[in-house]
C-alpha positions as CSV (number, residue, x, y, z in Angstrom):
1,M,-2.4,-76.2,94.3
2,A,-1.2,-72.8,95.2
3,E,1.8,-73.6,93.0
4,D,-0.5,-74.5,90.1
5,S,-2.4,-71.2,90.3
6,E,0.9,-69.3,90.3
7,K,2.0,-71.1,87.2
8,E,-1.3,-70.4,85.5
9,E,-1.0,-66.7,86.2
10,S,2.6,-66.4,85.1
11,G,2.2,-68.8,82.1
12,G,-0.9,-67.1,80.8
13,G,1.3,-64.2,79.5
14,G,3.7,-66.5,77.6
15,G,1.1,-67.5,75.0
16,G,0.4,-63.8,74.2
17,G,4.1,-63.1,73.6
18,G,4.2,-65.5,70.6
19,G,1.2,-63.8,69.1
20,M,2.9,-60.5,69.5
21,I,6.0,-61.7,67.7
22,K,3.9,-62.8,64.8
23,I,2.2,-59.4,64.6
24,I,5.6,-57.6,64.7
25,L,7.0,-59.9,61.9
26,L,3.9,-59.3,59.8
27,V,4.2,-55.5,60.2
28,V,7.9,-55.6,59.4
29,G,7.2,-57.8,56.3
30,L,4.6,-55.3,55.2
31,L,6.9,-52.4,55.7
32,V,9.7,-54.1,53.7
33,G,7.3,-55.0,50.9
34,A,5.9,-51.4,50.8
35,G,9.5,-50.0,50.7
36,G,10.5,-52.4,47.9
37,G,7.4,-51.5,45.9
38,F,8.1,-47.8,46.4
39,Y,11.7,-48.2,45.3
40,L,10.8,-50.2,42.2
41,G,8.0,-47.7,41.3
42,K,10.4,-44.8,41.7
43,S,13.2,-46.5,39.7
44,M,10.7,-47.4,36.9
45,G,9.4,-43.8,36.9
46,E,13.0,-42.5,36.5
47,Q,13.7,-44.9,33.6
48,K,10.5,-43.7,31.9
49,A,11.5,-40.1,32.5
50,V,15.0,-40.8,31.0
51,E,13.5,-42.5,28.0
52,A,11.1,-39.6,27.5
53,Q,14.0,-37.2,27.6
54,K,15.8,-39.2,25.0
55,L,12.7,-39.1,22.7
56,E,12.1,-35.4,23.2
57,P,14.8,-34.2,20.9
58,A,13.6,-36.5,18.1
59,A,10.1,-35.1,18.6
60,E,11.4,-31.6,18.2
61,T,13.0,-32.3,14.9
62,V,9.7,-33.5,13.4
63,N,8.0,-30.7,11.4
64,K,4.5,-30.3,12.9
65,D,3.1,-28.4,9.9
66,P,0.4,-30.9,8.7
67,N,0.8,-29.6,5.1
68,S,4.5,-30.6,5.0
69,M,4.0,-34.0,6.5
70,V,2.3,-35.5,3.5
71,G,3.4,-34.9,-0.1
72,E,1.2,-34.2,-3.0
73,M,-1.1,-37.1,-3.8
74,F,-2.0,-38.7,-7.1
75,K,-5.2,-40.8,-7.0
76,L,-5.7,-43.6,-9.4
77,E,-9.0,-45.0,-10.6
78,P,-10.1,-48.2,-8.7
79,F,-8.7,-51.5,-9.9
80,V,-10.9,-54.6,-10.1
81,V,-8.8,-57.7,-11.0
82,N,-9.1,-61.5,-10.9
83,L,-6.5,-62.9,-8.6
84,S,-4.2,-65.8,-9.4
85,E,-6.3,-68.6,-8.0
86,P,-6.5,-72.2,-9.2
87,R,-10.3,-72.0,-9.8
88,G,-10.2,-68.3,-10.7
89,N,-13.1,-67.4,-8.5
90,R,-11.5,-64.6,-6.4
91,Y,-11.1,-60.9,-7.2
92,L,-9.6,-57.8,-5.7
93,K,-11.0,-54.3,-5.7
94,S,-8.4,-51.8,-4.7
95,T,-8.1,-48.0,-4.9
96,I,-4.5,-46.7,-4.8
97,E,-3.1,-43.3,-4.1
98,L,0.6,-42.3,-4.7
99,E,2.4,-39.8,-2.6
100,M,4.8,-37.8,-4.8
101,D,8.1,-36.1,-3.8
102,G,7.0,-33.0,-5.7
103,E,4.3,-31.4,-7.8
104,A,6.2,-31.8,-11.0
105,L,5.8,-35.6,-10.8
106,G,2.1,-35.2,-11.2
107,A,2.3,-34.2,-14.8
108,E,4.6,-37.2,-15.6
109,L,2.2,-39.6,-13.8
110,E,-0.7,-38.2,-15.7
111,R,1.1,-38.7,-19.1
112,R,2.1,-42.3,-18.1
113,K,-1.3,-43.2,-16.6
114,A,-1.8,-46.1,-19.1
115,Q,1.7,-47.5,-18.5
116,L,1.2,-47.0,-14.7
117,R,-2.1,-48.8,-14.7
118,D,-0.8,-51.7,-16.8
119,T,2.2,-52.2,-14.5
120,I,-0.1,-52.2,-11.4
121,L,-2.6,-54.6,-13.1
122,Q,0.1,-57.0,-14.0
123,L,1.4,-57.1,-10.4
124,L,-2.1,-57.4,-8.9
125,T,-3.2,-60.2,-11.1
126,S,-0.1,-62.2,-10.3
127,K,-1.0,-62.4,-6.6
128,S,-3.2,-64.9,-4.8
129,S,-5.9,-64.1,-2.3
130,Q,-3.9,-66.0,0.3
131,E,-0.8,-63.8,-0.2
132,L,-2.8,-60.6,0.0
133,Q,-5.0,-61.4,3.0
134,A,-2.1,-61.3,5.5
135,L,-0.8,-57.9,6.5
136,E,2.7,-58.9,5.5
137,G,1.4,-59.6,2.0
138,K,-0.1,-56.1,1.7
139,F,3.2,-54.6,2.8
140,R,5.1,-56.7,0.3
141,L,2.7,-55.6,-2.4
142,R,3.1,-52.0,-1.4
143,D,6.9,-52.3,-1.7
144,E,6.7,-54.1,-5.0
145,L,4.4,-51.4,-6.4
146,L,6.7,-48.6,-5.2
147,S,9.8,-50.1,-6.8
148,R,8.1,-50.9,-10.1
149,I,6.5,-47.4,-10.4
150,N,9.7,-45.6,-9.5
151,A,11.6,-47.7,-12.1
152,M,9.6,-46.1,-14.9
153,L,9.7,-42.5,-13.6
154,V,12.1,-39.8,-14.8
155,N,11.0,-36.5,-13.1
156,G,10.9,-37.7,-9.5
157,T,9.9,-40.5,-7.2
158,V,6.8,-41.8,-5.5
159,T,7.6,-41.8,-1.8
160,R,4.6,-43.9,-0.6
161,V,1.8,-46.1,-1.9
162,Y,-1.5,-46.0,0.0
163,F,-4.3,-48.5,-0.4
164,T,-7.5,-46.5,0.3
165,E,-9.7,-49.4,-0.6
166,F,-8.7,-53.1,-0.5
167,V,-11.4,-55.7,-0.8
168,I,-10.9,-59.4,-1.7
169,Q,-14.0,-61.5,-2.6
């Protein structure tokens, strides 16, 4: 019996040692995880800083004067057209503004207003509502308008076409 009590006293500490190893492993695991997270965070931050430095020279070359960022604008009267639909029951109401590369083009656009509106009307009526409802369709229409308008001009070019109103019903 005396031997049993000695075993109990010396054996009681052995169970606590296993728990201590688990705690040490847990702490080491947490430290490794924290170190890895810190390393990843730091390396990602450095990559973002390098990317930002690459973009800075490009940002410096952009002219920040708001008047020089947008060219002269030529506003057209709103268009209301029937779209190319099988049953013919859809229409488009759109207001378009043209950005010109110079002020001299404004006089030519004013002189050619009837020709310009006719060209735009022909293109708009050839489109279906399904084509124009998607964002890609609007971009395609914008590109087509730009090329057709510039094909008729002599004194300059239209640099951008803006839809300031675009409603399909």
